C-alpha positions in Angstrom: 0.0 0.0 0.0 2.9 2.3 0.6 3.9 1.7 -3.0 0.5 2.8 -4.3 0.7 6.0 -2.2 4.0 7.0 -3.7 2.9 6.0 -7.2 -0.1 8.3 -6.7 2.2 11.1 -5.4 4.3 10.9 -8.6 1.0 11.1 -10.6 -0.1 14.2 -8.6 3.3 15.9 -9.1 3.6 15.3 -12.8 -0.1 16.1 -13.6 0.5 19.4 -11.8 3.5 19.9 -14.1 1.3 19.3 -17.1 -1.3 21.8 -15.8 1.5 24.3 -15.4 2.4 23.9 -19.1 -1.3 24.1 -20.2 -1.6 27.2 -18.1 1.4 28.8 -19.8 0.0 27.9 -23.2 -3.4 29.5 -22.4 -1.7 32.6 -20.9 0.2 33.1 -24.2 -2.8 32.5 -26.5 -2.4 36.1 -27.9 1.4 36.3 -27.7 3.0 37.2 -31.0 5.2 34.4 -32.4 4.6 32.1 -29.3 5.1 28.4 -29.8 3.2 26.1 -27.4 4.5 23.2 -25.4 3.1 19.8 -24.5 3.9 17.3 -21.7 4.6 13.6 -22.5 4.5 11.1 -19.6 6.3 7.8 -19.2 6.0 5.0 -16.6 8.7 4.9 -13.9 10.8 2.1 -12.3 9.4 -1.4 -11.6 10.0 -3.6 -8.6 10.6 -7.1 -9.8 8.7 -9.9 -8.0 9.6 -12.8 -10.3 11.7 -13.2 -13.3 10.8 -15.1 -16.4 11.5 -18.8 -16.7 12.3 -20.8 -19.7 10.1 -23.6 -20.9 11.3 -27.2 -20.4 10.2 -30.5 -21.6 8.0 -31.0 -18.5 6.5 -27.6 -18.0 6.0 -24.3 -19.8 7.7 -21.0 -19.1 6.5 -18.3 -16.9 6.3 -14.6 -17.5 8.1 -12.0 -15.3 6.1 -10.2 -12.6 6.8 -6.6 -11.5 5.0 -3.8 -9.7 5.3 -0.3 -11.2 6.4 2.5 -8.9 4.6 5.4 -10.6 5.2 7.7 -13.5 7.5 10.6 -14.4 7.9 13.1 -17.2 9.1 11.8 -20.5 9.5 15.3 -22.2 8.2 18.8 -22.4 8.1 19.3 -26.2 8.0 22.6 -28.1 5.5 22.6 -31.0 7.0 24.8 -33.7 4.1 24.5 -36.2 3.4 27.8 -38.1 0.4 29.8 -37.1 -2.0 32.2 -38.8 -1.0 35.8 -39.5 -2.9 39.0 -38.8 -2.7 42.2 -40.9 -1.5 45.2 -38.9 -1.1 47.9 -41.6 2.3 48.7 -40.2 5.0 48.5 -42.9 7.8 47.3 -40.5 5.7 44.4 -39.0 6.9 41.2 -40.6 5.6 37.6 -40.5 7.1 34.4 -42.0 5.1 32.3 -44.4 6.9 29.0 -44.2 10.1 27.9 -42.5 12.6 30.2 -40.8 13.2 32.5 -37.9 14.2 36.2 -37.7 17.8 36.7 -36.5 18.3 39.4 -33.8 21.4 40.4 -31.9 22.1 42.1 -28.6 25.5 42.6 -26.9 27.1 39.9 -29.1 24.4 37.3 -28.4 22.3 36.0 -31.2 18.6 35.1 -30.8 16.0 33.7 -33.1 12.3 34.6 -33.2 9.1 34.2 -35.2 7.8 37.5 -33.7 8.3 40.3 -36.3 7.2 43.4 -34.4 10.0 45.5 -35.8 10.7 49.2 -36.4 13.5 51.7 -37.0 14.9 53.5 -34.0 16.0 57.2 -34.0 19.5 56.2 -35.2 18.2 54.2 -38.1 18.7 50.7 -36.6 16.1 48.1 -37.5 15.1 46.6 -34.1 12.4 44.6 -32.5 10.1 46.9 -30.5 9.8 44.6 -27.4 13.5 45.0 -26.2 15.4 46.8 -28.9 17.4 43.9 -30.2 18.9 44.6 -33.6 17.6 42.7 -36.6 20.2 41.0 -38.8 20.5 41.0 -42.5 22.6 42.3 -45.4 23.2 45.9 -46.4 23.1 47.1 -50.0 26.2 48.6 -51.6 26.2 52.1 -53.2 24.6 50.6 -56.4 21.8 49.0 -54.4 23.1 45.5 -54.9 22.7 43.1 -51.9 25.2 40.2 -51.5 23.5 37.5 -49.4 26.5 35.2 -49.6 28.6 37.3 -47.2 28.0 37.2 -43.4 24.9 39.0 -42.2 25.1 42.2 -40.1 22.8 44.4 -38.1 20.6 46.5 -40.4 21.4 50.2 -40.1 20.1 52.8 -42.6 21.5 55.8 -40.9 23.9 56.4 -43.7 21.2 55.9 -46.3 18.8 58.6 -45.3 19.9 60.7 -48.2 21.4 59.8 -51.6 24.1 61.8 -53.4 23.4 63.2 -56.9 24.2 60.9 -59.8 25.3 62.0 -63.3 23.3 60.8 -66.2 25.1 58.0 -68.1 22.2 56.3 -69.9 19.0 57.3 -71.6 16.5 55.1 -73.3 13.9 55.9 -76.0 10.7 54.0 -76.8 7.6 54.6 -78.9 6.6 55.0 -82.5 7.2 57.6 -85.2 4.2 58.0 -87.6 5.3 56.7 -91.0 2.8 59.1 -92.7 4.1 62.2 -91.0 4.4 65.3 -93.2 7.8 65.6 -95.0 10.0 68.7 -94.4 12.2 70.6 -96.8 14.5 73.7 -96.7 14.2 77.2 -98.1 16.8 79.5 -99.8 17.6 83.1 -99.0 15.9 84.6 -102.1 13.0 87.1 -101.8 10.6 85.6 -101.6 12.3 82.4 -100.3 11.8 79.3 -102.4 11.7 75.6 -101.3 14.8 73.6 -102.0 16.2 70.2 -101.2 17.1 69.6 -97.6 20.8 69.7 -96.6 21.2 67.7 -93.3 24.5 69.5 -92.6 23.1 73.0 -92.2 19.4 73.4 -92.9 16.4 73.7 -90.5 13.3 71.7 -91.4 10.3 73.6 -92.6 7.0 72.9 -94.2 6.3 69.5 -92.6 5.8 68.0 -89.2 8.0 67.1 -86.3 7.8 65.1 -83.1 9.4 67.2 -80.2 10.1 65.8 -76.8 12.5 66.5 -73.9 14.2 64.9 -70.9 16.1 66.1 -67.9 19.7 65.1 -67.4 22.0 65.7 -64.4 25.6 66.4 -63.8 27.7 65.0 -60.9 26.6 67.9 -58.7 22.9 67.4 -59.3 22.5 70.3 -61.6 19.6 69.7 -64.0 19.7 70.3 -67.8 16.9 69.9 -70.2 17.8 68.1 -73.5 15.3 68.6 -76.4 14.7 66.1 -79.2 13.1 66.7 -82.6 12.3 63.8 -84.9 11.3 64.7 -88.5 11.3 63.5 -92.1 12.9 65.5 -94.8 13.5 65.2 -98.5 17.1 65.7 -99.6 16.2 65.9 -103.3 13.3 66.9 -105.7 12.1 64.8 -108.6 12.2 67.9 -110.8 14.9 70.5 -110.1 16.6 73.4 -112.0 20.3 74.2 -112.0 20.0 75.9 -108.6 18.5 72.8 -107.0 15.3 74.7 -106.5 11.9 73.5 -107.5 8.8 75.0 -109.0 6.5 72.0 -109.4 8.8 69.1 -108.3 8.0 66.5 -105.5 10.3 65.7 -102.6 12.4 62.6 -102.9 15.1 60.7 -101.1 13.1 61.1 -97.8 14.9 60.2 -94.6 14.3 60.4 -90.8 16.5 62.7 -88.7 16.8 63.4 -84.9 17.9 66.8 -83.7 19.3 67.0 -80.2 19.8 70.4 -78.5 19.8 72.3 -75.2 17.7 75.0 -77.1 14.0 74.3 -77.3 13.9 76.2 -80.6 16.8 74.2 -82.1 18.0 77.6 -83.4 21.7 77.0 -83.3 23.5 75.7 -86.3 24.0 72.0 -86.8 27.3 70.7 -85.4 28.8 68.1 -83.1 28.8 70.0 -79.8 25.4 70.0 -78.0 26.5 72.7 -75.6 26.8 75.2 -78.5 25.0 73.5 -81.4 22.1 71.3 -82.4 23.4 67.8 -83.0 21.7 66.0 -85.9 21.6 62.2 -86.4 20.1 60.4 -89.4 18.0 57.4 -88.6 17.3 54.4 -90.8 14.3 52.0 -90.7 13.8 48.8 -92.6 10.6 47.9 -94.6 9.0 46.5 -91.5 9.3 49.8 -89.6 12.1 48.7 -87.2 15.2 50.8 -86.6 18.3 49.7 -88.5 20.7 52.3 -87.1 22.2 53.8 -85.3 20.9 51.9 -82.3 22.8 54.2 -79.9 24.0 57.8 -79.8 26.7 59.2 -77.5 26.1 62.8 -76.3 28.6 64.9 -74.3 27.5 68.1 -72.6 30.4 70.3 -71.6 30.4 71.6 -68.0 32.3 74.2 -66.1 35.6 73.3 -64.3 33.5 72.7 -61.2 32.4 69.3 -62.4 32.9 66.8 -65.1 31.1 66.8 -68.5 27.8 64.9 -68.8 28.6 62.0 -71.0 25.7 59.7 -71.7 24.5 57.1 -74.3 21.0 57.3 -75.8 19.5 53.9 -76.7 17.2 54.3 -79.7 16.8 50.6 -80.5 13.1 50.4 -79.3 11.9 53.1 -81.8 9.6 52.0 -84.6 8.2 53.6 -87.8 4.6 52.4 -88.3 1.4 54.0 -89.4 0.2 55.1 -86.0 0.3 58.1 -83.7 3.8 59.4 -82.9 4.6 58.4 -79.3 8.4 58.6 -79.2 9.8 59.7 -75.8 12.7 59.2 -73.5 11.2 56.7 -71.0 14.3 56.4 -68.8 17.5 58.1 -67.7 19.6 57.2 -64.7 20.6 60.6 -63.4 19.1 62.4 -60.4 19.7 65.1 -57.9 20.4 64.6 -54.2 17.4 63.1 -52.4 16.2 62.5 -48.9 14.5 59.3 -47.7 10.7 59.9 -47.4 9.4 56.3 -47.0 10.3 52.7 -47.6 8.7 49.4 -48.5 9.5 45.8 -47.6 9.0 43.0 -50.2 8.2 39.3 -49.7 11.9 38.6 -50.3 12.8 40.7 -47.3 14.3 43.5 -49.3 13.9 47.0 -47.7 13.6 49.6 -50.5 13.8 53.3 -49.8 11.8 56.0 -51.6 13.5 59.4 -51.9 12.0 62.8 -52.7 14.0 63.1 -55.9 11.8 60.3 -57.4 14.4 57.5 -57.0 14.0 54.2 -55.2 17.0 52.2 -53.9 17.6 48.9 -52.1 18.7 49.6 -48.6 19.0 46.1 -47.0 17.6 42.6 -46.9 16.3 40.8 -43.8 18.0 37.4 -43.0 16.3 34.3 -41.9 17.6 31.2 -40.1 16.5 27.6 -40.3 17.3 24.6 -38.1 17.4 20.9 -38.5 15.5 20.5 -35.2 13.6 23.6 -34.3 12.1 21.9 -31.3 15.6 21.7 -29.8 16.0 25.4 -29.5 16.3 26.9 -26.0 13.4 29.2 -24.9 14.7 32.4 -23.4 11.4 34.4 -23.1 10.2 37.4 -25.0 9.4 35.0 -27.9 13.1 34.4 -28.4 15.1 31.2 -28.8 18.8 30.3 -28.8 20.8 27.5 -30.2 21.2 24.4 -28.1 23.2 21.2 -28.4 20.3 19.4 -30.1 18.9 22.1 -32.4 21.7 22.0 -34.9 23.6 25.0 -36.2 21.6 27.7 -37.9 21.4 27.8 -41.7 21.3 31.5 -42.6 19.6 32.5 -45.9 17.4 35.1 -47.5 13.6 34.9 -47.6 12.5 32.7 -50.4 15.9 31.1 -50.9 17.3 27.7 -49.7 13.9 26.5 -48.4 13.3 29.7 -46.4 9.8 31.0 -46.2 8.6 34.3 -47.7 8.2 37.5 -45.6 4.7 38.9 -45.2 5.0 42.7 -44.7 2.5 44.6 -42.5 1.6 41.3 -40.7 2.4 39.5 -37.5 2.3 35.7 -36.7 -0.1 34.8 -33.9 0.4 32.2 -31.2 -0.1 28.6 -32.3 -2.1 27.8 -29.1 -5.4 26.0 -29.9 -7.8 26.8 -27.0 -10.1 23.9 -27.8 -7.2 21.5 -27.5 -5.8 23.1 -24.4 -9.2 23.0 -22.6 -9.6 19.3 -23.5 -6.1 18.6 -22.1 -7.0 20.6 -19.0 -10.0 18.3 -18.4 -8.0 15.2 -18.9 -5.2 16.5 -16.6 -7.7 17.5 -13.9 -9.3 14.0 -14.0 -5.9 12.4 -13.8 -4.9 14.5 -10.8 -8.2 13.7 -9.2 -7.8 10.0 -9.7 -4.3 9.9 -8.3 -5.6 11.8 -5.2 -8.2 9.1 -4.8 -5.5 6.4 -4.7 -3.9 8.2 -1.8 -7.2 8.5 0.2 -8.1 4.8 -0.6 -4.6 3.6 0.4 -5.0 5.6 3.6 -8.3 4.0 4.4 -6.8 0.5 3.9 -4.0 1.4 6.2 -6.5 2.6 8.7 -8.3 -0.8 8.5 -5.0 -2.5 9.1 -4.3 -0.5 12.2 -7.8 -1.2 13.5 -7.1 -5.0 13.4 -5.3 -4.5 16.8 -8.6 -3.7 18.4 
């Protein structure tokens, strides 16, 4: 009977432990990134009463006999199953859709968490808002390229709150030039002036149509210059000309496309090779299908003062077409800009933090790192929804969101606790009944002992 009492005591003690775990789970039902635990029991030692005997020719074998001495804890397991997310409408809140843990660091110690309640502090550090631990990742270089192969570091955008000016080096045109646009010609200096064949080396186009557009370019100090473009068709000959290359009733022939490039919106300067003082003219060729044959690119140099270098940029014209449609040619892109200040930022599903500046540019700032483990349940719980590496968790595999089996990042969201209240309340009832049954063993054993004592009477 004494054995039954001590077995019941072990049952009481360990059922109380299970209730403690259940209570902790329920208490954290709304804790961001919380991972629940469960208690697993096992039977304890046995007192052997009889060993097993082998069968012989005269009699059969017998089984062993033993009395159990109660139960004990087998394990308290962490359940790291993903949970649902909730939308918070805060850009810096992050959740993980899939495998992985955020990596945070404090005073040289590294922690891992599924709780993504992050924000930027006054110095530009990306930190978790609960205790100010710095979020780890990779910083972008000056060109916005992020190398995720190198070792991750604390994300700090303090040096990226403004971007220096960038001189224009590339420009790209796109769109169409109407194949039926009116053809231009030139005029002589007689009184009254008469039309004549167009000379691309010196004449200004008259009498027809032109497509005029412009685009800003920048030098290394951020100074803006407006470059104007004029696309037109012109006839360099007439079908019926006199000895002075003038025409009375002749028609334009040898028609070609030209592009004038100038800093003057009136294109009034004489044609030359220096855009700073002249209008630069380039002949364009199209095939029978309306696609540009050449030149595909033009190099332009705008001379600057001794305070800064010249603006030297290439213009990509390869996307221009010549079809019977409205003229839509325009410079869709150029890579120069003036100095800009950071106004806002976005975070993508790949963990990339992208800054938006008031000069109209966007730039990659950093990328959040994730860690994965061979055995996440082996991580050591440290509180504050944080975990650390243990001897049985395995070393962390650091990678970028969406790479190497890592989950994607859900911006403006937080992962909720994975506690299931219906399951916890069911376990609570079972635990309560187990505790109650073990207490009955103690009271029943006590009554039996009392009967034994009463035999002396």
